[in-house]
LUMNUFI-24441 format. One record per residue: x, y, z of N, C-alpha, C, O, CB in turn. Coordinates in nm, 3 decimals, always signed. Each point is the difference from the previous one (the first is absolute). Glycine has a CB too. Layout:
# residues N
+---------+---------+---------+---------+---------+---------+---------+---------+---------+---------+---------+---------+---------+---------+---------+
!      nX !      nY !      nZ !     caX !     caY !     caZ !      cX !      cY !      cZ !      oX !      oY !      oZ !     cbX !     cbY !     cbZ !
+---------+---------+---------+---------+---------+---------+---------+---------+---------+---------+---------+---------+---------+---------+---------+
!       X !       Y !       Z !       X !       Y !       Z !       X !       Y !       Z !       X !       Y !       Z !       X !       Y !       Z !
...
+---------+---------+---------+---------+---------+---------+---------+---------+---------+---------+---------+---------+---------+---------+---------+
***
This chain:
# residues 90
+---------+---------+---------+---------+---------+---------+---------+---------+---------+---------+---------+---------+---------+---------+---------+
!      nX !      nY !      nZ !     caX !     caY !     caZ !      cX !      cY !      cZ !      oX !      oY !      oZ !     cbX !     cbY !     cbZ !
+---------+---------+---------+---------+---------+---------+---------+---------+---------+---------+---------+---------+---------+---------+---------+
!  +0.085 !  -0.118 !  +0.000 !  -0.085 !  +0.118 !  +0.000 !  +0.089 !  +0.124 !  +0.000 !  +0.098 !  +0.004 !  +0.075 !  -0.284 !  -0.128 !  +0.048 !
!  +0.156 !  +0.219 !  -0.201 !  +0.075 !  +0.126 !  -0.003 !  -0.083 !  +0.107 !  +0.067 !  -0.112 !  +0.031 !  -0.040 !  +0.231 !  -0.097 !  -0.173 !
!  -0.061 !  +0.123 !  +0.318 !  -0.068 !  +0.102 !  +0.076 !  +0.073 !  +0.132 !  -0.011 !  +0.122 !  +0.002 !  -0.020 !  -0.209 !  -0.175 !  +0.178 !
!  +0.016 !  +0.282 !  -0.146 !  +0.063 !  +0.130 !  +0.018 !  +0.031 !  +0.012 !  +0.148 !  -0.090 !  -0.011 !  +0.083 !  -0.031 !  +0.117 !  -0.283 !
!  +0.246 !  -0.083 !  +0.233 !  +0.038 !  +0.006 !  +0.140 !  +0.066 !  +0.135 !  +0.029 !  +0.072 !  +0.053 !  -0.084 !  -0.043 !  -0.304 !  +0.091 !
!  -0.054 !  +0.306 !  +0.111 !  +0.062 !  +0.128 !  +0.035 !  +0.144 !  -0.019 !  +0.047 !  +0.034 !  -0.100 !  +0.064 !  -0.259 !  +0.189 !  -0.002 !
!  +0.307 !  +0.007 !  -0.094 !  +0.139 !  +0.000 !  +0.045 !  +0.043 !  +0.142 !  +0.034 !  -0.047 !  +0.097 !  -0.059 !  +0.097 !  -0.299 !  -0.082 !
!  +0.040 !  +0.212 !  +0.237 !  +0.052 !  +0.130 !  +0.041 !  +0.133 !  +0.025 !  -0.070 !  +0.089 !  -0.085 !  +0.002 !  -0.205 !  +0.068 !  +0.223 !
!  +0.128 !  +0.131 !  -0.287 !  +0.123 !  +0.036 !  -0.070 !  +0.108 !  +0.030 !  +0.105 !  -0.018 !  +0.083 !  +0.088 !  -0.112 !  +0.010 !  -0.287 !
!  +0.244 !  -0.164 !  +0.186 !  +0.110 !  +0.022 !  +0.093 !  +0.119 !  +0.065 !  -0.070 !  +0.090 !  +0.053 !  +0.066 !  -0.166 !  -0.250 !  +0.067 !
!  +0.077 !  +0.195 !  -0.267 !  +0.110 !  +0.062 !  -0.074 !  -0.040 !  +0.020 !  -0.144 !  -0.059 !  -0.089 !  -0.063 !  +0.227 !  -0.017 !  +0.216 !
!  -0.136 !  +0.224 !  -0.206 !  -0.009 !  +0.022 !  -0.145 !  +0.142 !  -0.021 !  -0.051 !  +0.093 !  +0.065 !  +0.046 !  -0.292 !  +0.102 !  -0.032 !
!  +0.215 !  -0.257 !  -0.107 !  +0.136 !  -0.035 !  -0.046 !  +0.054 !  +0.112 !  -0.089 !  -0.056 !  +0.030 !  -0.105 !  +0.002 !  -0.277 !  +0.117 !
!  +0.163 !  +0.307 !  +0.032 !  +0.054 !  +0.116 !  -0.070 !  +0.058 !  -0.037 !  -0.137 !  -0.003 !  +0.081 !  -0.092 !  +0.052 !  +0.023 !  +0.313 !
!  +0.003 !  -0.226 !  -0.233 !  +0.056 !  -0.041 !  -0.128 !  -0.106 !  -0.051 !  -0.097 !  +0.027 !  -0.014 !  -0.119 !  +0.183 !  -0.042 !  +0.237 !
!  -0.329 !  +0.028 !  -0.068 !  -0.114 !  -0.046 !  -0.083 !  -0.126 !  +0.068 !  +0.054 !  -0.074 !  -0.061 !  +0.078 !  +0.185 !  -0.166 !  -0.129 !
!  -0.137 !  +0.351 !  +0.010 !  -0.114 !  +0.074 !  +0.057 !  -0.136 !  -0.061 !  -0.032 !  -0.102 !  +0.044 !  +0.054 !  +0.241 !  +0.157 !  -0.072 !
!  -0.142 !  -0.303 !  -0.069 !  -0.126 !  -0.070 !  -0.026 !  -0.024 !  -0.113 !  +0.099 !  -0.102 !  -0.069 !  -0.006 !  +0.124 !  +0.127 !  -0.234 !
!  +0.075 !  -0.077 !  +0.333 !  -0.012 !  -0.107 !  +0.099 !  +0.001 !  +0.057 !  +0.141 !  +0.061 !  +0.103 !  +0.028 !  +0.052 !  -0.260 !  -0.186 !
!  -0.183 !  +0.087 !  +0.246 !  +0.001 !  +0.034 !  +0.142 !  +0.008 !  -0.129 !  +0.080 !  -0.050 !  -0.105 !  -0.042 !  -0.086 !  +0.318 !  +0.001 !
!  +0.199 !  -0.203 !  +0.156 !  +0.002 !  -0.112 !  +0.094 !  -0.121 !  +0.016 !  +0.091 !  -0.022 !  +0.108 !  +0.055 !  +0.278 !  -0.130 !  -0.063 !
!  -0.334 !  -0.084 !  +0.025 !  -0.117 !  +0.007 !  +0.087 !  +0.006 !  -0.111 !  +0.104 !  +0.069 !  -0.100 !  -0.017 !  -0.205 !  +0.199 !  -0.170 !
!  +0.063 !  -0.078 !  +0.294 !  -0.017 !  -0.100 !  +0.105 !  -0.145 !  -0.045 !  -0.002 !  -0.092 !  +0.080 !  +0.015 !  +0.278 !  +0.021 !  +0.127 !
!  -0.203 !  -0.231 !  -0.161 !  -0.135 !  -0.059 !  -0.001 !  -0.002 !  -0.108 !  +0.107 !  +0.050 !  -0.110 !  -0.020 !  -0.085 !  +0.158 !  -0.228 !
!  -0.023 !  -0.016 !  +0.360 !  -0.010 !  -0.098 !  +0.108 !  +0.134 !  -0.056 !  +0.043 !  +0.009 !  -0.117 !  +0.038 !  -0.232 !  +0.061 !  -0.124 !
!  +0.327 !  +0.138 !  +0.082 !  +0.133 !  -0.044 !  +0.040 !  +0.086 !  -0.052 !  -0.115 !  +0.119 !  -0.026 !  +0.019 !  -0.217 !  -0.028 !  +0.199 !
!  +0.039 !  +0.039 !  -0.335 !  +0.075 !  -0.041 !  -0.119 !  +0.037 !  +0.125 !  -0.078 !  -0.087 !  +0.081 !  -0.035 !  -0.032 !  -0.306 !  +0.024 !
!  +0.249 !  +0.242 !  -0.018 !  +0.044 !  +0.116 !  -0.077 !  +0.041 !  -0.044 !  -0.140 !  +0.067 !  -0.102 !  -0.019 !  +0.010 !  +0.218 !  +0.230 !
!  -0.119 !  -0.035 !  -0.309 !  +0.040 !  -0.029 !  -0.139 !  -0.018 !  +0.125 !  -0.083 !  -0.068 !  +0.094 !  +0.040 !  +0.003 !  -0.335 !  -0.017 !
!  +0.128 !  +0.241 !  -0.139 !  -0.013 !  +0.111 !  -0.093 !  -0.128 !  -0.017 !  -0.081 !  -0.035 !  -0.111 !  -0.041 !  +0.287 !  +0.137 !  +0.029 !
!  -0.319 !  +0.084 !  -0.011 !  -0.118 !  +0.000 !  -0.087 !  +0.016 !  +0.112 !  -0.101 !  +0.078 !  +0.093 !  +0.021 !  -0.226 !  -0.188 !  +0.162 !
!  +0.074 !  +0.086 !  -0.291 !  +0.003 !  +0.104 !  -0.102 !  -0.105 !  +0.105 !  +0.035 !  -0.117 !  -0.032 !  +0.024 !  +0.196 !  -0.133 !  -0.201 !
!  -0.037 !  +0.291 !  +0.179 !  -0.092 !  +0.110 !  +0.031 !  -0.026 !  +0.086 !  -0.123 !  -0.050 !  +0.112 !  +0.011 !  +0.131 !  -0.112 !  +0.227 !
!  -0.045 !  -0.052 !  -0.355 !  -0.011 !  +0.075 !  -0.124 !  -0.142 !  +0.034 !  -0.043 !  -0.019 !  +0.086 !  -0.086 !  +0.226 !  -0.195 !  +0.021 !
!  -0.307 !  +0.042 !  +0.123 !  -0.138 !  +0.031 !  -0.036 !  -0.053 !  +0.122 !  +0.075 !  -0.107 !  +0.052 !  -0.034 !  +0.071 !  -0.294 !  -0.014 !
!  +0.109 !  +0.288 !  +0.149 !  -0.042 !  +0.116 !  +0.079 !  +0.068 !  +0.125 !  -0.055 !  +0.102 !  -0.008 !  -0.068 !  -0.136 !  -0.136 !  +0.274 !
!  -0.024 !  +0.258 !  -0.176 !  +0.058 !  +0.127 !  -0.044 !  +0.136 !  +0.020 !  +0.068 !  +0.016 !  -0.032 !  +0.117 !  -0.248 !  +0.131 !  -0.154 !
!  +0.329 !  -0.045 !  -0.038 !  +0.130 !  +0.028 !  +0.063 !  -0.017 !  +0.089 !  +0.124 !  -0.070 !  +0.101 !  -0.004 !  +0.183 !  -0.122 !  -0.221 !
!  -0.049 !  -0.018 !  +0.334 !  -0.007 !  +0.076 !  +0.124 !  -0.126 !  -0.022 !  +0.080 !  -0.019 !  +0.061 !  +0.105 !  +0.158 !  +0.105 !  -0.216 !
!  -0.228 !  -0.254 !  +0.062 !  -0.127 !  -0.024 !  +0.070 !  +0.018 !  -0.070 !  +0.133 !  -0.078 !  +0.020 !  +0.093 !  -0.033 !  -0.032 !  -0.313 !
!  +0.213 !  -0.071 !  +0.231 !  +0.021 !  -0.073 !  +0.125 !  +0.140 !  +0.026 !  +0.055 !  +0.092 !  +0.038 !  -0.073 !  -0.252 !  -0.215 !  -0.004 !
!  +0.172 !  +0.157 !  +0.206 !  +0.128 !  +0.016 !  +0.068 !  +0.010 !  -0.102 !  +0.112 !  -0.092 !  -0.079 !  +0.023 !  +0.098 !  +0.324 !  -0.080 !
!  +0.106 !  -0.243 !  +0.125 !  +0.022 !  -0.092 !  +0.112 !  -0.109 !  +0.023 !  +0.105 !  -0.031 !  +0.113 !  +0.036 !  +0.282 !  -0.114 !  -0.079 !
!  -0.308 !  -0.109 !  +0.091 !  -0.106 !  +0.006 !  +0.100 !  -0.140 !  -0.005 !  -0.060 !  -0.098 !  -0.021 !  +0.073 !  +0.252 !  +0.149 !  +0.068 !
!  -0.166 !  -0.108 !  -0.273 !  -0.131 !  -0.009 !  -0.064 !  -0.038 !  -0.147 !  -0.018 !  +0.085 !  -0.089 !  +0.003 !  -0.048 !  +0.309 !  -0.122 !
!  -0.165 !  -0.243 !  +0.100 !  -0.053 !  -0.134 !  -0.024 !  -0.049 !  -0.008 !  -0.144 !  -0.057 !  +0.095 !  -0.053 !  -0.008 !  -0.122 !  +0.296 !
!  +0.089 !  -0.089 !  -0.305 !  -0.047 !  -0.023 !  -0.136 !  -0.071 !  -0.135 !  -0.007 !  +0.028 !  -0.090 !  +0.079 !  +0.161 !  +0.231 !  -0.174 !
!  -0.280 !  -0.152 !  -0.001 !  -0.065 !  -0.128 !  -0.028 !  +0.081 !  -0.068 !  -0.111 !  +0.019 !  +0.057 !  -0.107 !  -0.252 !  +0.030 !  +0.176 !
!  +0.279 !  -0.209 !  -0.043 !  +0.092 !  -0.071 !  -0.090 !  -0.072 !  -0.120 !  -0.062 !  -0.070 !  -0.074 !  +0.068 !  +0.270 !  +0.147 !  +0.071 !
!  -0.180 !  -0.088 !  -0.269 !  -0.051 !  -0.119 !  -0.069 !  +0.105 !  -0.042 !  -0.102 !  +0.045 !  +0.082 !  -0.080 !  -0.289 !  -0.012 !  +0.113 !
!  +0.283 !  -0.195 !  -0.029 !  +0.101 !  -0.062 !  -0.087 !  +0.125 !  +0.087 !  -0.017 !  +0.053 !  +0.016 !  -0.110 !  -0.238 !  -0.131 !  -0.010 !
!  +0.230 !  +0.171 !  +0.231 !  +0.126 !  +0.075 !  +0.000 !  -0.011 !  +0.145 !  -0.040 !  +0.102 !  +0.068 !  -0.009 !  +0.003 !  -0.279 !  -0.040 !
!  -0.226 !  +0.261 !  +0.024 !  -0.020 !  +0.138 !  -0.038 !  -0.084 !  +0.072 !  +0.105 !  -0.100 !  -0.054 !  +0.048 !  +0.117 !  -0.009 !  -0.291 !
!  +0.022 !  +0.184 !  +0.279 !  -0.083 !  +0.085 !  +0.084 !  -0.112 !  +0.056 !  -0.088 !  +0.026 !  +0.069 !  -0.098 !  +0.170 !  -0.010 !  +0.254 !
!  -0.320 !  -0.090 !  -0.119 !  -0.114 !  +0.045 !  -0.081 !  -0.052 !  +0.135 !  +0.044 !  -0.047 !  +0.079 !  -0.082 !  -0.012 !  -0.316 !  +0.044 !
!  +0.068 !  +0.265 !  +0.169 !  -0.050 !  +0.127 !  +0.051 !  +0.057 !  +0.027 !  +0.138 !  +0.042 !  -0.092 !  +0.070 !  -0.253 !  +0.066 !  -0.205 !
!  +0.211 !  +0.151 !  +0.171 !  +0.037 !  +0.041 !  +0.135 !  -0.126 !  -0.011 !  +0.085 !  -0.108 !  +0.041 !  -0.042 !  +0.295 !  +0.117 !  -0.041 !
!  -0.172 !  -0.214 !  +0.202 !  -0.112 !  -0.010 !  +0.092 !  +0.043 !  +0.057 !  +0.135 !  +0.119 !  +0.011 !  +0.029 !  -0.210 !  -0.216 !  -0.149 !
!  -0.008 !  +0.242 !  +0.202 !  +0.039 !  +0.053 !  +0.132 !  +0.020 !  -0.116 !  +0.097 !  -0.039 !  -0.113 !  -0.027 !  -0.088 !  +0.329 !  -0.016 !
!  +0.189 !  -0.184 !  +0.157 !  +0.037 !  -0.104 !  +0.097 !  -0.123 !  -0.073 !  +0.054 !  +0.005 !  -0.121 !  +0.021 !  +0.197 !  +0.254 !  +0.040 !
!  -0.311 !  -0.062 !  -0.038 !  -0.121 !  -0.064 !  +0.053 !  -0.055 !  -0.102 !  -0.100 !  -0.042 !  -0.109 !  +0.037 !  -0.011 !  +0.317 !  +0.096 !
!  +0.054 !  -0.171 !  -0.261 !  -0.046 !  -0.091 !  -0.104 !  +0.093 !  -0.122 !  -0.009 !  -0.046 !  -0.113 !  -0.016 !  -0.054 !  +0.307 !  -0.113 !
!  +0.230 !  -0.170 !  +0.141 !  +0.098 !  -0.109 !  -0.003 !  -0.024 !  -0.096 !  +0.117 !  +0.000 !  -0.122 !  -0.018 !  +0.168 !  +0.273 !  -0.094 !
!  -0.188 !  -0.095 !  +0.231 !  -0.022 !  -0.086 !  +0.118 !  -0.129 !  -0.081 !  -0.014 !  -0.003 !  -0.117 !  +0.036 !  +0.126 !  +0.284 !  +0.106 !
!  -0.228 !  -0.105 !  -0.194 !  -0.127 !  -0.071 !  -0.020 !  +0.018 !  -0.113 !  -0.100 !  -0.052 !  -0.110 !  +0.019 !  -0.077 !  +0.320 !  +0.034 !
!  +0.202 !  -0.184 !  -0.161 !  +0.025 !  -0.103 !  -0.102 !  +0.084 !  -0.113 !  +0.059 !  -0.027 !  -0.118 !  -0.026 !  +0.013 !  +0.291 !  -0.156 !
!  +0.116 !  -0.138 !  +0.261 !  +0.085 !  -0.104 !  +0.062 !  -0.082 !  -0.086 !  +0.096 !  +0.014 !  -0.122 !  +0.001 !  +0.187 !  +0.273 !  -0.022 !
!  -0.287 !  -0.087 !  +0.100 !  -0.085 !  -0.076 !  +0.092 !  -0.089 !  -0.098 !  -0.076 !  -0.015 !  -0.116 !  +0.040 !  +0.019 !  +0.308 !  +0.121 !
!  -0.062 !  -0.143 !  -0.272 !  -0.085 !  -0.088 !  -0.081 !  +0.080 !  -0.116 !  -0.058 !  -0.041 !  -0.115 !  +0.007 !  -0.106 !  +0.310 !  -0.061 !
!  +0.263 !  -0.162 !  -0.003 !  +0.083 !  -0.104 !  -0.064 !  +0.044 !  -0.104 !  +0.102 !  +0.000 !  -0.120 !  -0.029 !  +0.079 !  +0.287 !  -0.140 !
!  -0.042 !  -0.122 !  +0.289 !  +0.040 !  -0.096 !  +0.104 !  -0.117 !  -0.089 !  +0.038 !  +0.019 !  -0.117 !  +0.034 !  +0.151 !  +0.280 !  +0.052 !
!  -0.292 !  -0.109 !  -0.090 !  -0.117 !  -0.079 !  +0.039 !  -0.033 !  -0.110 !  -0.100 !  -0.069 !  -0.096 !  +0.036 !  -0.018 !  +0.298 !  +0.080 !
!  +0.134 !  -0.190 !  -0.241 !  -0.031 !  -0.105 !  -0.098 !  +0.103 !  -0.112 !  +0.001 !  -0.016 !  -0.100 !  -0.071 !  -0.097 !  +0.273 !  -0.069 !
!  +0.218 !  -0.157 !  +0.220 !  +0.090 !  -0.112 !  +0.027 !  +0.096 !  -0.037 !  -0.111 !  +0.088 !  +0.079 !  -0.036 !  -0.263 !  -0.159 !  +0.179 !
!  +0.159 !  -0.039 !  -0.198 !  +0.098 !  -0.058 !  -0.091 !  +0.028 !  +0.086 !  -0.123 !  +0.114 !  +0.006 !  -0.044 !  -0.189 !  -0.226 !  +0.123 !
!  -0.024 !  +0.286 !  -0.133 !  +0.021 !  +0.081 !  -0.120 !  +0.101 !  +0.111 !  +0.029 !  +0.087 !  +0.027 !  -0.083 !  -0.320 !  -0.077 !  +0.004 !
!  +0.223 !  +0.113 !  +0.194 !  +0.094 !  +0.105 !  +0.037 !  +0.138 !  -0.058 !  +0.027 !  +0.101 !  +0.056 !  -0.043 !  -0.289 !  +0.078 !  +0.140 !
!  +0.193 !  -0.245 !  -0.027 !  +0.128 !  -0.066 !  +0.027 !  +0.068 !  -0.041 !  -0.130 !  +0.121 !  +0.018 !  -0.015 !  -0.209 !  -0.101 !  +0.235 !
!  +0.012 !  +0.030 !  -0.314 !  +0.054 !  -0.039 !  -0.130 !  +0.051 !  +0.122 !  -0.076 !  +0.105 !  -0.005 !  -0.065 !  -0.262 !  -0.191 !  +0.058 !
!  +0.082 !  +0.305 !  +0.016 !  +0.040 !  +0.123 !  -0.072 !  +0.131 !  +0.055 !  +0.057 !  +0.087 !  +0.044 !  -0.076 !  -0.329 !  +0.008 !  +0.028 !
!  +0.257 !  -0.054 !  +0.180 !  +0.125 !  +0.045 !  +0.062 !  +0.116 !  -0.088 !  -0.041 !  +0.110 !  +0.049 !  -0.025 !  -0.239 !  +0.041 !  +0.219 !
!  +0.106 !  -0.221 !  -0.200 !  +0.107 !  -0.091 !  -0.042 !  +0.039 !  +0.027 !  -0.145 !  +0.119 !  +0.000 !  -0.032 !  -0.203 !  -0.174 !  +0.193 !
!  -0.013 !  +0.198 !  -0.247 !  +0.029 !  +0.031 !  -0.141 !  +0.077 !  +0.131 !  -0.010 !  +0.093 !  +0.012 !  -0.080 !  -0.299 !  -0.135 !  +0.007 !
!  +0.167 !  +0.220 !  +0.153 !  +0.070 !  +0.129 !  +0.000 !  +0.143 !  -0.017 !  +0.046 !  +0.092 !  +0.058 !  -0.058 !  -0.308 !  +0.061 !  +0.102 !
!  +0.235 !  -0.197 !  +0.059 !  +0.135 !  -0.020 !  +0.054 !  +0.090 !  -0.071 !  -0.100 !  +0.120 !  +0.025 !  -0.004 !  -0.217 !  -0.035 !  +0.234 !
!  +0.040 !  -0.077 !  -0.312 !  +0.080 !  -0.077 !  -0.094 !  +0.017 !  +0.067 !  -0.136 !  +0.070 !  -0.053 !  -0.087 !  -0.150 !  -0.148 !  +0.203 !
!  +0.019 !  +0.317 !  -0.135 !  +0.012 !  +0.070 !  -0.128 !  +0.098 !  +0.115 !  +0.015 !  +0.030 !  +0.044 !  +0.111 !  -0.266 !  -0.109 !  -0.174 !
!  +0.284 !  +0.113 !  -0.051 !  +0.088 !  +0.117 !  +0.004 !  -0.001 !  +0.068 !  -0.136 !  -0.038 !  -0.058 !  -0.102 !  +0.183 !  -0.051 !  +0.277 !
!  -0.103 !  +0.234 !  -0.174 !  +0.016 !  +0.076 !  -0.123 !  +0.150 !  +0.015 !  -0.022 !  +0.072 !  +0.043 !  +0.090 !  -0.294 !  +0.082 !  -0.060 !
!  +0.267 !  -0.158 !  -0.148 !  +0.143 !  +0.013 !  -0.032 !  +0.031 !  +0.138 !  -0.055 !  +0.115 !  +0.029 !  -0.031 !  -0.102 !  -0.273 !  -0.014 !
+---------+---------+---------+---------+---------+---------+---------+---------+---------+---------+---------+---------+---------+---------+---------+
***
């Protein structure tokens, strides 16, 4: 199952401004932020992530509500975190 999951931006990569490092439930990985407007997000912002791309900026309350929901559905969220942890952008 592919879910949109919230992640907190922890770094905008200076050598690749189309990439950002995010934290998703303790898993950190690079995602592509090229679908968002330049300068739209910064460190500490939350984004909705799907298949390695940030789709939109969301506020922290929305992120927390989405995380609570995802955790409540169990295996699908656990599987999504495992897939995120095992993927990378070169």
